[in-house]
N, C-alpha and C positions, 0 to 999 in steps of 0.2 A: 905205907902211904894211907891217907885218909880215904881217898876215892880213886878208882881207876875206871876210865871210860874205854871200853873195848869194842873192836869190830867196826869202827867208823872209818870214813875216809877223811883224813885230816887235810885241810886246804889252807895254805898260805899264799901270799902273792907270788912266790917263786916256785910253786909246785904243789902237787897233791899226792898223798900216799896212804896206804892202810897202816895205821899205827895206833897203839894204845897211848893214852895220856894219863900220867900219874899226878895227883894233886895232894898237896899238904900245906897247911897253914896259909891258905888263900892263894898259893902260887902253883904254877906248873913246875914240878920237880923232876919229871922224867918223861921221855918219849921213847917208845920202843915196842918190842914184841913180848907177849907173855908176861906183862906186868901184873902184880897182884896187890890188893889193898883191902882195907877193912870193909869197904863197900864197892860193889861193881855195878856199873851202868852199861847196859848193852846198847850200842849205837848201830847195830846192823842195818844196813841200807840207808844210813843217814850220813850227811856231811858234817864234819866237825869244823866249825869256822870261828874266828875270833869275834867276840861281841862287837856289834856295830858301834861306830863313833860318829855322831851327828855333830858337826862343828858349826852349825848355823841354825840356832833356835832362838825364839823370842817367847819364852814362857813368863807368865806373870809380869807382863810389860804394858806400859801405858803409852799409846800413840794418840796424839791429838785429842786427849781427854777420854779415850776409849781404852779400857783395860782388856787385855786378851782373855778369851774365854777359858783358856787353859792356864792353870797355875802349875807349880812344879809337881804337885801330887798327881793331877790328872795327866799331865804331859809325860811324866815318868811311867805311869801305867801303860799308856799307849806305846811308849818307846820299848818297854820290856816285851809286850806282846808282839812287837815287830822285830825283835832280835837286837835292839840297841841297848847297850849297857853303859855307855858314857855319852855325855854331850857337853857342848860349850855354848853358853848363853851369852847374849850381849847385855852389857851394863851401860845404861844411859845416864850420864850425870844430869841433874837438874841444872838450869842456868845458874852459873856462879858456884856450883858445887865442885869440890876437888875430886880427883880420881880416887884418892885414899878413902874419902868419906863415901864415895859411890860404891866402891868395892865392899866396904864394911857393911853397907846397907843391903846389898844384894846377897852377901853371904848370910846375913841374918834372915833374909826372906826364905832362903832355900833350906837352911840347916835342919829344921824340924820336919820338913815335908819330904826330904829326898829319899828316893828309892833306888836310884842308880848314882854312879859317880858323875861329878859335874865340875866344870871349870867356867871361867869367864873371859870374854874379850871386853876391853874398855873402849868406849867411844870418845873420840877427841872432838870437843865442841868449841874450844877457845884456846888462845895462845898460852894462857897460864898453865894448861895441862902439860905442855912440853917440859916444864920444870920438874914434873913428877915422873917422867918416863924412866929415869935412872933407878927408881925404887921398885918398878913393877916386877922385875924378876925376883926380887927379894920376897915379893908377895905371891909368887907362883904364877904370875901372868906373863905370857910370852908373846901376846898378840894384841894389836889395837885396830880400831876401825875408823875410817874417814868416810864421810858422805859428800859426794859431789852433786847430790840431788837434794830435793826438799828445801827449796829456797825459803829463807826466813825462819826455818826451824832447826834442821840438822846440818844443812849444807855449810861447808867451810870454803873459803876462797882458795885460789890457786897458790898463793904465797904460803898460807898456813899448811896446805897439803905438802908442798915442797919441803918446808921446814920439818914437818912431822916425819916424812919418809927419811929425811936426812938424819934426824936425831934417833929415830927408831933403829936404823941400821947401826948407829954408833953404840947402841945399848943392847944389841942382840935380839931385837923385837921384829916380828913379822907384821907388816902393815897390810890390812885388808881394805878394800875400797869398793863402795857402791858407786859404779861408774855410769852416770847419766848426766847430761848437761842440764842442771836444774834451772839455770837462768832462762834458757829458751823454752823449756817445758812450762815454766811459770807463765811466760808470755802466751804460749799456745793455749794453755788452759783458760786464761782470761779472755782470749779471743773467742774460743769456743763458747764459753758461757755468755759472752756479750751477744752471740748469735743464737742464744736459746738452745744450744746443743748440749743436752744435760744427761743423756742416757749412758749406761755403762760402756758402750763401745767407744765413746770418746775418750775414755781413759787410755785406751791403746792408741788412738789416733793423735793424741797430744803428746805421746812419748814414742816417736818413731825410732826405728833401729839405728838410724844415722846418729842420733844423739847418744846412744849407747856406744857405738863404735868410736865416735869422736872423743868421748870421755875416756874410753879404754886406751886409745892412742895417746892422749895426754898423760894419763897415769903411768903407762908403760914407758913413755919417753922420760919421765921424771926418774923412774926406777933405773932405767938404762944409764942416764946421765950420772946418777949417784952410785951406780953399781950396787943397788940395794934390792932386797927381796920384796916381792909384791904378790898379793893374792887377790884375784878378781872374783868377787862373789857373784852368784846367780847370773852367769852368762846366758843370754836368751836368744841370740840371733846369729845368722850367717855373718852379717857384717861385723858383729862383735868378735866372732870366732876367727875371722880373717885377721883382725888386729892381734889376737892372741897368737896366731900362727906366725905372723911377722915378727913379733917381739921374741918369741922362742927361737926363731931362726937366727935372729941377731945375737942370741946368747943372753938375753935378759933373764934374770933369775925370777921368772914369773910363773905363777900357778893359777889355774882356773877351775872354777866350780860351776856346775849347773845343778838344777833341782828337778824333781819328778814332774812338776806342773808344766815345765817347758818341753818335756818329752812326750806328753800325752794330750795336751790341749792346745787350741789355737785361739786367735782373737775372735773367731766365729762363735766361740762359747760365750763371749760377752753379750751376744744377741740371742741367747737361748730363751725360749718361752717356758715358763713354769706353770705350776698348778696351785700356787698359794693365792687365795682370793685377794684381789686387789694388787697383787705383786706379779702377775703373770708376765709382764714385760720387763721385770726387774731381776729375773732369775740370774742373769749374767753377773750380777754383783758378787755372787759367790766366788767368781774366778778373778776378781780384782786383786792384782799384786803388782809390784814394781821391781824390775822392769815388767811390762805387761806381756801377756801371751802374744805370740807372733803368728807366723803362717806355717803351713805344713812343710814347706821346703826348709824352714828353720829347724823344725823338729828333726827332719832327716839329717841335716847337717850336724846337729848336736849328737845324735846317735853315732854318726860316723866319727865325730870328735872323741867320743868315749872309746871307741874301738882303736883309734889311732894314737891315743895318748895326748891329744891336744887339751882334753879336759881331764883333770887329775882327780877330782873329788865329786861325789854326788852327795850333797847334803839337802836339807829340806827348806830352810827359811821358814820353818813352822811358825806361823803367826796367825792364830785362829781368832775370828770374830763371828759371833752369832749372826745368822742371816736376818732373823725376824726382829731382833732388838738392837742390833748394832750396824749392820750393813745398810739397813733402811734409813739411816741418818742421811744418806746421800740420794734419797728418792728424787729430789728436785735439783740436785747438783752432784754430778758424778765425782767431782773433786773432794767431796765430803764422805765418800764411801771409804771406810777403813781399809787400808791396803794390807792384804795378807791372806794366806791360805794355809790349810793344815797339811800334814804329811809325815810327821814323826813316826806314826804307827805303820804306814804303808810303804815307806821308802824301800826297804830291802826286798820285800815280796814283789813289788812292782819291777824293780830292776832285775831280780832273778827271773821272773816269769817272762817279761817282755825282752829282756836282754839275753840271759843265758838260754832260756827255752826256745825263744822265737828268733833270735838274731845271732845265735852261736857265740855270744860273749863268753869267753872262758871263765870258769869258776875262779881261777886265780885273779883275773881282772876284776871280777865282782868283789872279791875280798880286798883287793888293792884300793878300789874306789870308795868302799864303805868303811874301811878300818885301817889298813896299813899306811896309806899315804896320809890320811888325816892324823894318825899318830905321829908320823915322821915330821910333818909340817908344824904341828902345834905342841911340840915338846913332850910327847908321851912315848917316844921310842925307847924300848927296853922295859916298858911297863905295860903298855896296851897295844892293841892292833895286830897282834901276831900270836900264834900258838907255838911257844918255844920255852925252853927251860929258863926259869927266873922271871917270867912274865906273870902278871896277874892271871888267875884262872877265870877269865871272862870268856866263857865258852858257850856257843850255841849249837845245839843239835838241830841241824837244818834238814827237814824232811822234804825231799824234792817232789813227793807225791801228795803232800797235804793240800787239799782243795778248800778254798775259801772264797766266799762271795763278799766283797767289801760293801759295807752298809753302815748307815747311821745307827741302825738297830743293833749292831754287834761291835762297833768300835768302842774303845775304852777311854778316849778323850771325852771332854764334856762340851761338845759342839753340837749344834742343832742340825747339822747336815754333814754329809761325807762327800768330798769333792769327787771321789772315785766310785760313787754309788753304782752298784750293779756289776762292777768289774769282777770277772771270775779268774782267780789266780790258782796256779798249781805251784806249790812250794811255800814253805813258811817255817817259822820257829816252832819246834815241838817242845824243846826244853831250853831254858836259859839259865846260865850260871853267872853270878857276879862274885868274883874273888872266891870261887870254889863252892859257893852256896847256891843251891837251886832256888831261884826266885820265881820261876814260871815253868809249869809242866802240864802238858795235855789240856791247855786252856784254863788252868787254875793258878792263881798267884799265891806265893808264899813270901810276903813282903812285910817289912817293918819300917814305919816312918822314921826318918833320921838315919837309915842304914847307909845311905850314899856318902861317899867321901869326897872331899874337895881335891881336885886334881891340881897338884903343885907341879907346874910345867916348867921345863927347862928351856934355855935359849934356842932360838932358831939356828940350825946348823948351816949357815950360808955357804960354807966351802964344799959341802957334799955335792957329788955329781948329780945333776938333775935327771939325766937319762937313766941312771940306775934305779930311780924310783918310779919312772913314768911307764 
């Protein structure tokens, strides 16, 4: 064997054990005791976990005329440092653009910059896109996304959503949905601005949790009616989680995701006072995302949802915009603040420290939320998300004692602030392997642009038992 990793504690979603890992030709070829190879890595005192899979990212993306601060290169650097070795980015068609042309364009964007493996979800914007759904699996795309928010830009109507879920099921695709009632949000925003309510806090007050839960209820009802799979992105509230619970109890093939920002911040952060001259009362713009941050009781409910299995995945919705040159476009109108926060680098360390260390979240559940269920849902089972023979050797040596202070001064993305500035974390990636090659060790990268591979993903396995993976 090329490489053997010895003395570590191997963790998968179904258990952990002391076991050696043998690697050859980019794959895990043996698990056992007393393995030998041409190179040996000692993982004594470390966990061996599958490389993280972040299935919700927006790298090198334009929203409302604003290009995200992170392109694929900087985003991948952050991902690696955080223990993530694969991600799935969203592809947005331009108005009138076909899905085929959209996918080709995004593949061209990433190809020369990639450092980790990558895939794409395609966004449905118009009815003509439905004609292209049958060809997506041939292109390695097994998931699509619909927006029920952002009126007059990304939002589709209820009829098109129904047709999309119906046809996606027919062709083995998983439909993802941003569930907020965009029509009422649009009205509330206009009403607030008419009353000169312009500061960041009104982003949250014009997107109340009832509009998330109502939209989740609608989307889940469609999925139930059609017996189709559905994935709810970035669940943020108790009310939304209640709808998730009801749908799952009814037997709907529904899956839910939350993101770190909803586990650590509240709408009170939108009223933070900062120290940037002239922007002291605008600091909260750094925390603008959609759905917005909620209240402390929502945080507590989401943590409980992770423990109970109501929430299946922790991804990031990484969508970074500079504070000083991009977020400030909304100084006199909160609705013009670019929506989005970072997280691709911090996701796994935050969940480990505050989940495993402080809330007794089992390591197996940590792996399930960050790697195994993402792989299962998005067509990567048998390839990614687990340490097993035949799988890609995407392996992270996770040091539970690694101490780090999160800061803009030390992160690897190219953003002018860190949402988690000053957080002190115990636990992090000490070494990261992508397909058997060490790409990060002891704070140093060993990467080559273009090394990432396109993730050709298989059909959603609708018939598999939901409880077996939760």
